[in-house]
N, C-alpha and C positions, 0 to 999 in steps of 0.2 A: 299223073298230072300232065296237062298239056304244056308244051315248051313255054308259051307266053305266060301262063299262070305260074310256072316254076320260076321263071325269071323275076316276076313281080314279088313272089314270096321271098326269094333270095335277097332282093333289094330291101325289102322290109326288115329282114333279119339283120342285114348289114347296117342299116340305119339305126336299129335299136342298139346293136353292139357299139356303134360309134357314139350314140348318146350316152350309154352307160359308162363307157370308157372315158368319155369326156368329163362326165360328172365326177369320176373318181381320180382323174389324172391330177398330179401335183402341178403347181405353177411352173412355167417354163424357166423361171429364174427364182432364186430365193427372195428377191425383192417383189413385193406384191402389195396391193391396196386392200385395206379392210375398212369399211364404213367411211370411205373418202380419205383415209390417212395411210401413208406408206409405212411399210414394215420390212425388216429383214428377218425372214422366217417369222418368229413370234415377237421380235423386238421392235418396238416403235422407233421411228427416226424423227427425233424432235426437230422442229423447225423446217422440215422439208416442205417445199412449195409443191402442192399436189398438181397444179396445172402444168408446171414445167419439168416435173421430175421424170427422169429416164434412167432405166437400168442399162449400164454399159457392159457388164459381164456378171458373173456370179459373185464377184467381190466389189466391183466399183459401180457407183451410181452418181448422178449429178442432177441439180436443178439450176435455175438461173443464177444462184448465188453461191452454191457449195459444190464440192466434190466429196463423196463419202467413200470410205474403205470399210468393208465388213469382213469379219472372219469368225471363227469358232475356236474354242479351246476346251480342254478337259483337265481337271485337277487331280493329281495323284492322291490327295487326301480324301477324295471321293472315289478312289479306285478307278478313275477314268471312266466312270459309269455315266456321268452327266455331261451333256454338251452345253456349253455356255456360249451364246452368241453376243457379239458386240459390234457396234457401228460407231465410227467417229468421222467427223469432218476433217479433211486434210487441210491444215492451216496454210493459207496462201495459194492453194491450187486454183487455177483459172478454169472455170467450167467451159468457157467459150473455146479454148484451144486445147483442152485436155483430150488426149487420144492414145490408143495403144501402140506400142512398138512390139517387137518380137519377144518371146520367152518371158512373159509376165512383166515386162517393163512398160511403163507409161510415161508420157511427157506432156507438158504444156509449153507455153511460149518461153517460160523462164526456168524450168527445172525438169529433172528426170526423177521418177518415182519407182520404188520396188516394194511390194507388199505394203503400200500406203505410206512409205517413208520417203522423204525427200533426200536425194543423194547428192553428195559433193562431187560434181563432175566439172571438168574444165570447159567444155564447150557443148552446151545443150543441143544446138542445132545439128551437130554432126555426130552425136552419140549413136552408137550402133551395137546392139547385143550380138555376141558371137557364140560359137559352140563351147561346150565344156566349162561353163561358168565365166568365160572371159567376155570382155566388151572393150570398146575403144571409142575415142573421138579423135579429132584432128590433132590433139595435143598429147594425149596419154593413153596407155592401156590400163585395163582394170581386171580384177579377179574377184568374184563374189562381192560385187558392189564396192570394192576398195581399190584405190589407185595403186598401181605398181610404180614405185618410185624410180625415176630415171628412164622410164619407157617412152618410146616415141610413137605416139598414136598414128601418125601418118603412114608408118610402115609396119605397124603392129599386126600380127597374124597368129592364129592358133596353129600349133604343130600337132598336138594331140592332147589326150587327157593330161592335165596338170602342166603342160609345156606350151609356151608361146615364144615368139621371137619378133624382133624388129630388125632394122638394117644393121645394128651394131651389136646386139646381145641376144642371148637365149635366156628365158626365165622359167623357173620352176615355181609353181604356186600350189598351195594346199590349205585346207582348213585343219589346223592343228590344235590340240588340247595340251594344257600344261599339267594335267593331272590334278588340278585344284578345283576350286568351286566355279571358275569361269567356264563359259561355254566355248565352243570352237572359235578360234581366232584365225584370221587370214595371215598366212606366212608366205611371202613372195620374195624371191631373190634372183639376181642374175647369176648364171653359172660362169665362174671365172674361166676364161680361155675357150669357152664353147664357140663353135663356128656356125653362125646362123645359116649360111649358105648350104651346108652339108648336114645340118642337124636333122635327125629323124627319130621318131619313137619306135620302140620294138614291142615286145610283149609287156604287159602291165608293170610299170615301175622302171623298166630299162629303156635306155636311149643311147644313141651314139652319134658322133660326127666323124669327120675324116681322120681325126687325130686321137679321139678318146671315147671311152664308154663310161656310162653313168648309171647309177641306180638312184632314182629320184634326183636329189641335188648333190649326191655324193659321187666324186670321180672314182672309178674302179681301176681302169687299166688303159694304157696307151697301145696295147696289143689288139688293135681293132681288126687286124687281118684274121685272127683266129678266134675272136670273140663270138660266142654263140649263146643264145638264150634257149634254155631247155624247159620242158614242162614243169609244173609245180613250183614256179618261182626260182628255179636254179639257173645259173649261167656258168660258163667256163671259157677258158682259153687253154692253150697247151701247157700252161704253168700253174693255173689256179682254178678253183671252183668257188662259187658264191651261192648263198641262199639269201634272197631278199637283201642283197648288197653286203652281207657279212661273209667274210672268208670262211669256208668250211675247213676247219683245221684237220690236217692229215689226209684229206681226200686226194686220190690219185687221178689227175685230169685225163690221163691216157685211157683209163678203163672205166671212168665214172659214167654212169647212165641212169636215167630215171626208169622206174618200173612201169610196164604197160598197164598193169592193174595194181596200183598201190594198196597195200594192206594197212591195217591199223598200226602195225609196228614198223613199217618201213615204206618209203616212197622212192628210194634210190639205192644204188649199190655200186661199189667198185671192186677191184680184186682183193681188197683187204677188209672191207666192212660193209655193213648196211647202215642206211641213214634215214632219219625221220625229221622232216622240216629242218634240215641243216645240221642235225646232231647225230653223231655216231652212236648207234644203238646196239650193234651186235656184229660178230663176224659174218661174212657172206654165207648164204645157204650153200650146202654141198650137194 
């Protein structure tokens, strides 16, 4: 085949592929129009104004009078096999000023929203999402959409996972469960005596400042000069060993070490015993 004919043939094949692919391709967004009416996947959006309707993301859309939030859920009673789609208008949201912030937050002139829910924030105009689930405005700091009591938003900053600080305090925050029927709840508290200027995070769960070491929100020791975090959630000083913030009873700090290749029966050893997840399990191997 001559070069010119080969080029024309290639162009025809590519055009056919593009046409076929285009016919089979899903919509660019789950919001789409069917017979002049807007839907979220297969779910109609009642009251949507077709002429002014616009998809803002895979979850949000608006028209001249409404802002909608759409999502999907699965029911354990159906063995999570069936996807259910739902769309709801966000009460009070202003379409004209509705816009995205970072990390799935949105705002309009009067409020901040997350997953379609209006949040209680102190100052909408200065609200700013931060890393690791934190946020701030000029008045206060927040964790997982909840205000951190007593925090100063003007100086609020993230230190690391679960930790933040302002000019006066250091905070530990987490989603905690009470073991009952309630879902995770935000728990946030200032660390008594923590120094914002020298506070830093170490390996997961551990942190220290110039005067004290911590596990989560629990003070461990003031011997920060010899405090060291070890692999597998251990830490030690010259006088103590901890596993996930709990003292390892009987462990010898001078000889305690984690194993380079932990086995099912042990992940650490000292001169007197082997340990698994902070528990003494056997004498050391000889």
